[in-house]
C-alpha positions in Angstrom: 80.4 52.7 -52.8 81.0 53.8 -56.3 79.8 51.6 -59.1 82.3 53.2 -61.5 85.0 54.9 -59.3 87.0 57.7 -60.8 90.5 56.8 -62.0 93.7 58.5 -61.0 93.7 60.7 -64.1 90.4 62.1 -63.2 91.6 62.9 -59.7 94.6 64.7 -61.2 92.2 66.6 -63.5 90.0 67.9 -60.6 93.1 69.3 -58.9 93.5 71.5 -62.1 96.5 69.3 -62.9 98.4 70.4 -59.8 99.3 66.7 -59.5 100.1 64.1 -62.1 98.4 60.7 -62.3 101.6 59.2 -61.0 101.7 61.5 -58.0 98.0 60.7 -57.2 98.8 57.0 -57.2 101.9 57.5 -55.1 100.1 59.5 -52.4 97.2 56.9 -52.4 99.8 54.1 -51.9 101.4 56.1 -49.1 98.1 56.7 -47.3 97.1 53.1 -47.5 100.5 52.0 -46.1 100.4 54.5 -43.3 96.8 53.5 -42.3 97.6 49.8 -42.7 94.7 49.2 -45.0 94.3 45.8 -46.5 92.3 46.3 -49.7 90.4 43.4 -51.3 87.5 43.0 -53.6 84.0 42.4 -52.3 82.9 38.8 -52.9 79.4 37.4 -53.1 80.0 35.9 -49.6 80.9 39.3 -48.1 77.8 40.8 -49.7 75.7 37.9 -48.4 76.9 38.4 -44.8 76.1 42.1 -44.9 72.7 41.4 -46.5 71.8 38.7 -44.0 72.7 41.0 -41.1 70.5 43.8 -42.5 67.6 41.5 -43.3 67.7 40.1 -39.8 66.8 36.6 -41.0 66.5 33.6 -38.8 69.3 31.1 -38.3 67.8 28.5 -40.7 67.5 31.0 -43.5 71.0 32.2 -42.9 72.3 28.6 -43.0 70.5 27.9 -46.3 71.8 31.1 -47.9 75.3 30.2 -47.0 75.1 26.7 -48.4 73.6 27.9 -51.7 76.3 30.6 -52.0 
């Protein structure tokens, strides 16, 4: 995951300006529609679920973490 993902203008730049920013955004939209992606932001709850799974915590700790979130 990128902390500071590149913007569309930077993608256009790395193509040696073969594509405009608008064209980059258009193809990105087309790809997402074609693949039926549902894009959403990561929430603290989502992060917590992944962290708890990786940490392999017991059920009590997981319950307490969810309540305090």
